[in-house]
PADREN-784725 format. One record per residue (C-alpha): chain; y, x, z; residue number from 0. Coordinates in nm, 2 decimals, decimal comma, always signed. Each point is the difference from the previous one (the first is absolute). Example, Ala and Ser with C-alpha at 12.3 -4.5 7.8 and 13.67 -1.06 7.14 Angstrom:
ATOM lomar     py     px     pz fivex
ATOM     A  -0,45  +1,23  +0,78     0
ATOM     A  +0,34  +0,14  -0,07     1
//
This chain:
ATOM lomar     py     px     pz fivex
ATOM     A  -0,65  +2,69  -1,02     0
ATOM     A  +0,25  -0,29  +0,01     1
ATOM     A  +0,19  -0,10  -0,31     2
ATOM     A  +0,37  +0,04  +0,01     3
ATOM     A  +0,20  -0,28  -0,19     4
ATOM     A  +0,35  +0,08  -0,09     5
ATOM     A  +0,07  -0,29  -0,23     6
ATOM     A  -0,07  -0,38  +0,06     7
ATOM     A  -0,10  -0,05  -0,36     8
ATOM     A  -0,28  +0,25  +0,02     9
ATOM     A  -0,14  -0,14  +0,35    10
ATOM     A  -0,36  -0,09  +0,02    11
ATOM     A  -0,26  +0,03  +0,27    12
ATOM     A  -0,26  +0,26  -0,08    13
ATOM     A  -0,36  -0,02  +0,11    14
ATOM     A  -0,03  +0,01  +0,39    15
ATOM     A  -0,23  +0,30  -0,05    16
ATOM     A  +0,30  +0,21  -0,08    17
ATOM     A  +0,14  -0,04  +0,36    18
ATOM     A  +0,01  +0,33  +0,20    19
ATOM     A  -0,19  +0,06  +0,32    20
ATOM     A  +0,24  -0,20  +0,21    21
ATOM     A  +0,00  -0,28  -0,24    22
ATOM     A  +0,33  +0,05  -0,17    23
ATOM     A  -0,03  -0,14  -0,36    24
ATOM     A  +0,36  -0,05  -0,15    25
ATOM     A  +0,34  +0,12  +0,08    26
ATOM     A  +0,29  -0,22  -0,13    27
ATOM     A  +0,04  -0,34  -0,17    28
ATOM     A  +0,18  -0,30  +0,12    29
ATOM     A  -0,15  -0,23  +0,27    30
ATOM     A  +0,00  -0,35  -0,12    31
ATOM     A  -0,21  -0,31  +0,11    32
ATOM     A  -0,20  +0,01  -0,32    33
ATOM     A  -0,06  +0,38  +0,02    34
ATOM     A  -0,11  -0,04  +0,36    35
ATOM     A  -0,26  -0,26  -0,08    36
ATOM     A  -0,12  +0,21  -0,30    37
ATOM     A  -0,03  +0,29  +0,25    38
ATOM     A  -0,21  -0,19  +0,25    39
ATOM     A  -0,22  -0,14  -0,27    40
ATOM     A  -0,09  +0,36  -0,10    41
ATOM     A  -0,05  +0,14  +0,36    42
ATOM     A  +0,35  +0,15  +0,03    43
ATOM     A  +0,29  -0,06  +0,25    44
ATOM     A  +0,36  +0,11  +0,03    45
ATOM     A  +0,09  +0,21  +0,31    46
ATOM     A  +0,31  +0,22  +0,02    47
ATOM     A  +0,31  +0,04  +0,21    48
ATOM     A  +0,35  -0,11  -0,07    49
ATOM     A  +0,19  +0,22  -0,25    50
ATOM     A  -0,32  +0,14  -0,14    51
ATOM     A  -0,16  -0,06  -0,34    52
ATOM     A  -0,26  -0,27  +0,02    53
ATOM     A  -0,35  +0,14  +0,09    54
ATOM     A  -0,32  -0,19  -0,10    55
ATOM     A  -0,31  +0,07  +0,18    56
ATOM     A  -0,38  -0,06  -0,04    57
ATOM     A  -0,18  +0,18  +0,29    58
ATOM     A  -0,38  +0,07  -0,01    59
ATOM     A  -0,15  -0,10  +0,23    60
ATOM     A  +0,17  -0,33  +0,06    61
ATOM     A  +0,05  -0,16  +0,36    62
ATOM     A  -0,11  -0,36  -0,01    63
ATOM     A  -0,12  -0,28  +0,22    64
ATOM     A  -0,26  -0,25  -0,10    65
ATOM     A  +0,10  -0,33  +0,16    66
ATOM     A  -0,35  -0,07  +0,11    67
ATOM     A  -0,01  +0,33  +0,18    68
ATOM     A  +0,30  -0,08  +0,21    69
ATOM     A  -0,06  +0,14  +0,35    70
ATOM     A  +0,17  -0,17  +0,31    71
ATOM     A  -0,02  +0,17  +0,33    72
ATOM     A  -0,09  -0,19  +0,31    73
ATOM     A  +0,35  +0,06  +0,13    74
ATOM     A  +0,16  -0,14  -0,32    75
ATOM     A  -0,23  -0,30  +0,01    76
ATOM     A  +0,12  -0,06  +0,35    77
ATOM     A  +0,36  +0,05  -0,10    78
ATOM     A  -0,01  -0,24  -0,30    79
ATOM     A  -0,18  -0,26  +0,22    80
ATOM     A  +0,27  +0,01  +0,27    81
ATOM     A  +0,30  +0,08  -0,23    82
ATOM     A  +0,28  -0,26  -0,05    83
ATOM     A  +0,11  +0,18  -0,33    84
ATOM     A  -0,01  -0,22  -0,31    85
ATOM     A  -0,13  +0,13  -0,33    86
ATOM     A  +0,18  -0,10  -0,31    87
ATOM     A  +0,00  +0,10  -0,37    88
ATOM     A  +0,29  +0,03  -0,25    89
ATOM     A  +0,26  -0,14  +0,22    90
ATOM     A  +0,21  +0,32  +0,05    91
ATOM     A  -0,08  +0,25  -0,27    92
ATOM     A  +0,34  +0,16  -0,02    93
ATOM     A  +0,02  +0,03  +0,37    94
ATOM     A  -0,34  +0,17  +0,01    95
ATOM     A  +0,06  +0,25  -0,27    96
ATOM     A  +0,33  +0,08  +0,17    97
ATOM     A  -0,17  +0,06  +0,34    98
ATOM     A  -0,27  +0,22  -0,17    99
ATOM     A  +0,28  +0,21  -0,15   100
ATOM     A  +0,17  +0,06  +0,32   101
ATOM     A  -0,31  +0,07  +0,21   102
ATOM     A  -0,02  +0,36  +0,14   103
ATOM     A  -0,34  +0,16  -0,09   104
ATOM     A  -0,14  +0,31  +0,16   105
ATOM     A  +0,02  +0,31  -0,23   106
ATOM     A  +0,23  -0,19  -0,26   107
ATOM     A  +0,36  +0,06  -0,08   108
ATOM     A  +0,19  -0,30  -0,16   109
ATOM     A  -0,19  -0,26  -0,19   110
ATOM     A  -0,17  -0,05  -0,33   111
ATOM     A  +0,11  -0,36  +0,01   112
ATOM     A  +0,33  +0,06  -0,17   113
ATOM     A  +0,26  -0,27  -0,10   114
ATOM     A  -0,15  +0,02  -0,36   115
ATOM     A  -0,35  -0,05  +0,13   116
ATOM     A  +0,12  -0,29  +0,22   117
ATOM     A  +0,15  -0,17  -0,29   118
ATOM     A  -0,31  +0,04  -0,22   119
ATOM     A  -0,24  -0,13  +0,25   120
ATOM     A  +0,24  -0,29  +0,09   121
ATOM     A  +0,00  -0,10  -0,36   122
ATOM     A  -0,37  +0,02  +0,00   123
ATOM     A  -0,01  -0,23  +0,31   124
ATOM     A  +0,20  -0,26  -0,18   125
ATOM     A  -0,22  +0,04  -0,30   126
ATOM     A  -0,30  -0,08  +0,21   127
ATOM     A  -0,17  +0,35  +0,01   128
ATOM     A  +0,12  +0,15  +0,33   129
ATOM     A  -0,07  -0,16  +0,34   130
ATOM     A  +0,10  +0,04  +0,36   131
ATOM     A  -0,21  -0,06  +0,31   132
ATOM     A  +0,19  -0,05  +0,32   133
ATOM     A  -0,03  -0,02  +0,38   134
ATOM     A  +0,26  -0,22  +0,17   135
ATOM     A  +0,08  -0,02  +0,37   136
ATOM     A  +0,19  -0,32  +0,00   137
ATOM     A  +0,28  +0,06  -0,25   138
ATOM     A  -0,03  +0,37  +0,01   139
ATOM     A  -0,18  +0,19  -0,27   140
ATOM     A  -0,19  +0,27  +0,20   141
ATOM     A  -0,25  +0,13  -0,25   142
ATOM     A  -0,09  -0,01  -0,37   143
ATOM     A  -0,14  +0,15  -0,31   144
ATOM     A  +0,05  -0,05  -0,38   145
ATOM     A  -0,17  +0,09  -0,32   146
ATOM     A  -0,12  -0,13  -0,34   147
ATOM     A  -0,29  -0,22  -0,08   148
ATOM     A  -0,16  +0,02  -0,34   149
ATOM     A  -0,33  -0,18  -0,07   150
ATOM     A  -0,25  +0,09  +0,27   151
ATOM     A  +0,20  +0,31  +0,14   152
ATOM     A  +0,29  +0,01  +0,24   153
ATOM     A  +0,21  +0,32  -0,01   154
ATOM     A  +0,14  +0,05  +0,34   155
ATOM     A  +0,33  +0,18  +0,01   156
ATOM     A  +0,14  +0,03  +0,35   157
ATOM     A  +0,01  -0,16  +0,34   158
ATOM     A  +0,22  +0,00  +0,32   159
ATOM     A  -0,01  -0,12  +0,36   160
ATOM     A  +0,25  -0,06  +0,26   161
ATOM     A  -0,23  -0,08  +0,29   162
ATOM     A  -0,34  +0,16  +0,09   163
ATOM     A  -0,30  -0,13  -0,23   164
ATOM     A  +0,23  -0,21  -0,23   165
ATOM     A  -0,10  +0,21  -0,30   166
ATOM     A  -0,37  -0,02  +0,07   167
ATOM     A  +0,04  -0,37  +0,07   168
ATOM     A  +0,15  -0,06  -0,34   169
ATOM     A  -0,25  +0,24  -0,18   170
ATOM     A  -0,30  -0,18  +0,15   171
ATOM     A  +0,13  -0,35  -0,07   172
ATOM     A  +0,10  +0,08  -0,35   173
ATOM     A  -0,33  +0,17  -0,09   174
ATOM     A  -0,18  -0,31  +0,12   175
ATOM     A  +0,22  -0,21  -0,21   176
ATOM     A  -0,07  +0,22  -0,30   177
ATOM     A  -0,38  -0,04  +0,06   178
ATOM     A  +0,06  -0,38  -0,03   179
ATOM     A  +0,17  +0,06  -0,33   180
ATOM     A  -0,28  +0,20  -0,14   181
ATOM     A  +0,17  +0,34  +0,01   182
ATOM     A  -0,27  +0,28  -0,02   183
ATOM     A  +0,22  +0,31  +0,07   184
ATOM     A  +0,31  +0,09  +0,18   185
ATOM     A  +0,16  +0,33  -0,15   186
ATOM     A  +0,15  +0,19  +0,29   187
ATOM     A  +0,08  +0,30  -0,23   188
ATOM     A  -0,02  +0,30  +0,25   189
ATOM     A  -0,17  +0,05  +0,32   190
ATOM     A  +0,13  -0,11  +0,34   191
ATOM     A  -0,16  +0,00  +0,34   192
ATOM     A  +0,14  -0,35  +0,06   193
ATOM     A  -0,18  -0,16  -0,30   194
ATOM     A  -0,32  +0,20  +0,05   195
ATOM     A  -0,02  -0,15  +0,35   196
ATOM     A  -0,01  -0,34  -0,17   197
ATOM     A  -0,27  +0,09  -0,25   198
ATOM     A  +0,18  +0,20  -0,26   199
ATOM     A  -0,19  +0,27  -0,19   200
ATOM     A  +0,02  +0,24  -0,30   201
ATOM     A  -0,17  -0,07  -0,32   202
ATOM     A  -0,01  +0,19  -0,33   203
ATOM     A  +0,26  -0,09  -0,24   204
ATOM     A  -0,25  -0,09  -0,27   205
ATOM     A  -0,15  -0,25  +0,23   206
ATOM     A  +0,35  -0,15  +0,10   207
ATOM     A  +0,09  -0,03  -0,37   208
ATOM     A  -0,29  -0,25  -0,06   209
ATOM     A  +0,19  -0,26  +0,20   210
ATOM     A  +0,30  +0,03  -0,24   211
ATOM     A  -0,19  -0,06  -0,33   212
ATOM     A  +0,22  -0,24  -0,20   213
ATOM     A  -0,30  -0,12  -0,19   214
ATOM     A  -0,13  -0,18  +0,31   215
ATOM     A  +0,13  -0,35  +0,10   216
ATOM     A  +0,11  +0,14  +0,33   217
ATOM     A  +0,20  +0,28  -0,17   218
ATOM     A  +0,21  -0,22  -0,24   219
ATOM     A  +0,36  -0,04  +0,07   220
ATOM     A  +0,33  -0,09  -0,17   221
ATOM     A  +0,25  +0,29  -0,01   222
ATOM     A  +0,33  -0,09  +0,15   223
ATOM     A  +0,33  +0,04  -0,19   224
ATOM     A  +0,17  +0,33  +0,03   225
//
């Protein structure tokens, strides 16, 4: 059963084993850069709608993609080969997160990327923790994604596209870049058909948590300022 936290002074993350069947672990608490990083390091992430109390999740199983298992269809290989799109990293973070926040998604009302969340992740970007991957058609930003990188794990948050295949283009190019950087796991949090088609799969939470062990060199990190 999730823990309900009414006062900031008493806030702490319980064991992820206390999450309910849907993965909800904690209700309440403020969302700050340092707390978000602490959450990721413990296998937890914030996900809630505007005007709601913050909700903190740790689902089991966890949807992930191992970069070395990236699957590129023949049609996407052909698209990438012929495409005139340009791939860039960290040149338009605020534009990317804003585009993700305004993207309409099937079966969803509103967005979880609230102004508060945008501010927190933008601060994490300028602190060197958050990153954006982008697809450019000339001077037009036509696709992108963003997330947090800690050690050997990249925590993917959201993506968008304005033209066909732009989000897949960005995803593939970015995963290939993460491979070069030695990233062993991309955390995609919850299942989507889109990422499954690119090689994503569900794994047990206990297996996922092994990649977050702060005792390993890959798992070390410096907490940002609140």
